[in-house]
C-alpha positions as CSV (number, residue, x, y, z in Angstrom):
1,M,-0.1,0.2,-0.1
2,T,2.6,2.7,0.9
3,E,4.5,1.6,-2.1
4,K,1.6,2.3,-4.3
5,I,1.0,5.8,-2.5
6,L,4.6,6.8,-3.0
7,E,4.3,5.8,-6.8
8,Y,1.1,7.9,-7.3
9,I,3.1,11.1,-5.4
10,A,6.0,10.6,-7.7
11,R,3.8,10.5,-10.8
12,F,2.2,13.9,-9.8
13,L,5.3,15.7,-8.8
14,A,6.6,14.3,-12.4
15,L,3.5,15.8,-14.4
16,L,4.1,19.1,-12.8
17,L,7.3,19.3,-14.8
18,V,6.4,17.3,-18.1
19,L,2.9,18.8,-19.1
20,P,3.7,22.3,-18.2
21,I,7.1,22.0,-20.5
22,H,5.0,20.5,-23.3
23,E,2.6,23.3,-23.4
24,F,4.9,26.1,-22.6
25,A,6.8,25.0,-25.7
26,H,3.8,25.0,-28.0
27,G,3.5,28.7,-26.8
28,L,6.8,29.9,-27.0
29,I,7.2,28.8,-30.7
30,A,3.6,30.5,-31.2
31,V,5.1,33.8,-29.6
32,K,7.9,33.4,-31.4
33,S,6.2,33.1,-34.8
34,G,4.1,36.2,-34.3
35,D,1.3,35.1,-32.4
36,I,0.6,36.6,-28.5
37,T,-2.9,34.4,-28.2
38,P,-1.0,32.2,-25.4
39,K,0.1,35.7,-23.5
40,L,-3.4,37.0,-23.9
41,C,-5.1,33.4,-22.6
42,G,-2.5,33.5,-19.6
43,R,-1.1,30.1,-20.9
44,Y,2.4,31.3,-21.4
45,T,3.6,30.2,-18.5
46,L,5.3,27.3,-16.8
47,N,2.8,27.3,-13.9
48,P,1.2,23.9,-14.1
49,L,-2.2,24.6,-12.8
50,A,-2.5,26.9,-16.1
51,H,-2.2,23.6,-18.1
52,F,-3.8,20.7,-16.4
53,D,-6.9,19.2,-17.9
54,A,-8.5,17.2,-15.0
55,L,-9.8,14.2,-16.9
56,G,-6.2,14.2,-18.8
57,L,-4.2,14.6,-15.5
58,C,-6.3,11.3,-14.2
59,C,-5.8,9.4,-17.5
60,F,-1.9,10.3,-16.7
61,M,-2.3,9.1,-13.1
62,F,-3.7,5.9,-13.7
63,A,-3.3,4.8,-17.2
64,G,0.1,6.2,-17.8
65,F,-0.8,8.5,-20.7
66,G,-3.2,11.4,-21.2
67,W,-3.1,15.1,-22.0
68,A,-3.0,18.7,-21.1
69,K,-5.6,21.8,-21.8
70,P,-4.5,22.7,-25.6
71,M,-2.4,25.8,-26.1
72,P,-4.6,28.2,-27.8
73,V,-3.0,29.7,-30.8
74,N,-4.1,31.8,-33.7
75,P,-2.1,30.7,-36.9
76,N,-3.4,33.7,-38.8
77,N,-1.0,35.6,-36.7
78,F,2.0,33.8,-37.7
79,N,4.5,35.5,-39.6
80,H,4.9,32.3,-41.8
81,Y,1.6,30.1,-41.6
82,K,3.1,26.8,-42.5
83,R,6.1,27.1,-40.6
84,G,4.5,28.5,-37.8
85,C,2.0,25.6,-37.7
86,F,4.6,23.0,-38.2
87,G,6.7,24.6,-35.3
88,V,4.2,25.0,-32.9
89,A,2.9,21.4,-33.9
90,I,6.4,20.0,-33.0
91,A,7.6,22.1,-30.1
92,G,5.7,20.0,-27.3
93,V,7.0,16.4,-28.4
94,V,10.7,18.0,-29.0
95,A,10.5,19.7,-25.6
96,N,9.7,16.4,-24.2
97,F,12.5,14.4,-25.8
98,L,14.8,16.7,-24.5
99,L,13.4,16.3,-20.9
100,A,14.0,12.8,-21.1
101,F,17.4,13.3,-22.6
102,I,18.2,15.3,-19.1
103,A,16.6,13.3,-16.8
104,Y,18.2,9.9,-17.6
105,P,21.6,11.0,-16.3
106,L,19.8,12.7,-13.0
107,L,18.3,9.1,-13.0
108,I,21.8,7.6,-12.9
109,L,23.3,10.2,-10.7
110,V,20.4,9.7,-8.0
111,L,21.3,5.8,-8.1
112,L,24.9,6.4,-7.8
113,Y,25.6,9.3,-5.4
114,V,22.1,10.0,-3.3
115,P,22.5,8.4,0.0
116,A,19.3,6.4,1.1
117,F,16.7,8.6,3.3
118,G,14.1,6.3,3.5
119,Y,10.8,7.4,1.4
120,Y,12.3,10.5,0.4
121,T,15.1,9.1,-1.7
122,D,12.5,6.7,-2.8
123,V,10.2,9.6,-4.2
124,L,13.0,11.1,-5.7
125,F,14.0,8.1,-7.7
126,L,10.7,7.3,-8.9
127,T,9.8,11.1,-9.7
128,I,12.7,11.3,-12.0
129,L,11.9,7.8,-13.4
130,N,8.2,9.2,-14.2
131,V,9.8,12.1,-15.4
132,Y,11.7,10.3,-18.1
133,S,9.0,7.7,-19.1
134,F,6.3,10.2,-19.0
135,S,8.4,12.4,-21.3
136,L,8.9,9.7,-23.9
137,A,5.3,8.5,-23.4
138,F,3.9,11.9,-24.1
139,F,6.6,12.1,-27.2
140,V,4.6,9.2,-28.9
141,F,1.3,9.8,-27.7
142,N,1.2,13.3,-29.0
143,L,2.5,12.0,-32.2
144,L,-0.7,10.1,-33.0
145,P,-2.3,11.3,-36.2
146,L,-5.8,11.8,-34.2
147,Y,-7.5,15.2,-33.7
148,P,-6.3,17.1,-31.5
149,L,-3.4,15.6,-30.8
150,D,0.1,17.2,-32.3
151,G,0.4,14.5,-34.8
152,F,-2.9,15.5,-36.5
153,R,-1.5,19.0,-36.6
154,V,1.6,17.9,-38.4
155,V,-0.6,15.8,-41.0
156,D,-3.1,19.0,-41.3
157,V,0.1,21.2,-42.6
158,F,1.3,18.8,-45.1
159,S,-2.1,17.8,-46.3
160,K,-3.0,19.8,-49.5
161,K,-6.0,17.6,-50.4
162,R,-8.7,16.8,-47.5
163,S,-9.3,13.0,-48.1
164,K,-12.0,11.1,-46.3
165,I,-9.0,9.3,-44.0
166,Y,-8.3,13.2,-43.2
167,W,-12.0,14.0,-42.1
168,F,-12.3,10.7,-40.5
169,L,-9.5,11.3,-38.2
170,R,-10.5,14.9,-37.5
171,N,-14.1,13.8,-36.8
172,Y,-13.7,10.5,-34.7
173,G,-10.1,11.1,-33.5
174,T,-11.2,12.3,-29.9
175,Y,-13.7,9.2,-29.6
176,I,-11.1,6.9,-30.7
177,L,-8.9,8.1,-28.1
178,Y,-11.7,7.7,-25.4
179,F,-12.1,4.2,-26.5
180,F,-8.4,3.5,-26.3
181,F,-8.5,5.0,-22.8
182,A,-11.3,2.8,-21.5
183,L,-9.3,-0.2,-22.8
184,S,-6.5,0.8,-20.7
185,I,-8.5,1.5,-17.5
186,F,-10.4,-1.8,-18.2
187,A,-6.9,-3.8,-18.5
188,D,-5.7,-2.1,-15.2
189,I,-8.8,-3.1,-13.5
190,T,-8.8,-6.6,-14.8
191,G,-5.0,-7.1,-14.9
192,I,-5.7,-8.1,-18.4
193,Y,-3.0,-6.0,-20.1
194,T,-3.6,-7.4,-23.7
195,F,-6.5,-5.0,-23.9
196,D,-4.3,-2.3,-23.4
197,I,-3.4,-1.4,-26.8
198,L,-2.6,2.1,-26.6
199,G,-0.5,1.7,-23.9
200,N,1.6,-1.6,-25.0
201,F,2.0,0.5,-28.7
202,I,3.3,3.8,-26.7
203,S,5.5,1.1,-24.3
204,F,6.9,-0.7,-27.3
205,V,7.9,2.7,-29.1
206,S,9.4,4.5,-26.3
207,G,11.8,1.6,-25.8
208,Y,13.1,2.3,-29.1
209,L,13.2,5.8,-28.3
210,S,15.0,5.4,-25.0
211,I,17.9,3.6,-27.3
212,P,20.0,6.6,-28.5
213,I,19.4,8.5,-24.7
214,T,21.0,5.4,-23.0
215,M,23.7,5.0,-25.4
216,F,24.8,8.4,-25.4
217,W,24.9,8.9,-21.7
218,G,26.4,5.4,-21.5
219,L,29.3,6.8,-22.9
220,I,29.8,8.9,-20.1
221,F,28.6,6.9,-17.1
């Protein structure tokens, strides 16, 4: 029971960093591209409370992946429309990958040099571990080509023609995500993790994403 509580504490602390950095990166590139909408809406900040979505936060806590409030932007204000749209779309996932890249050596340093102080050390280790794993999971999750995720926005930038597949992903993307979230929760309740299709996919791809990070830092440690 204690281990479970510590894990949830660590997850929440990790999300205080992972989600705001992702959303702030969107806002930063939007502002740099000429749109001050994030500032006007009070979202140009690293304050977690400005970015948390209640349902998305719960999904992250219990399913291992979720979402924050979408960053409000107005592409019509961009100095270069397509360049701005693409930059804003990928900014969040790039920030998450960089965060995972930084978190990994911190994880090693804690293991090697931080003395054990009971639960405090456990929470510190688990928090950094969750920052690492959540960042990679958020990277993979947000690149799915389903509306309203960043992956769909990338597709939107390069889609000259609006095909039936495009409109299907645009109109039903949210419902597809809810379906996968329901499967993940069902798998967690029943212990039958075969049903956790999205979670298994994210874990699989995250494993490959971690290879260059571990290889790089393996040359140093």
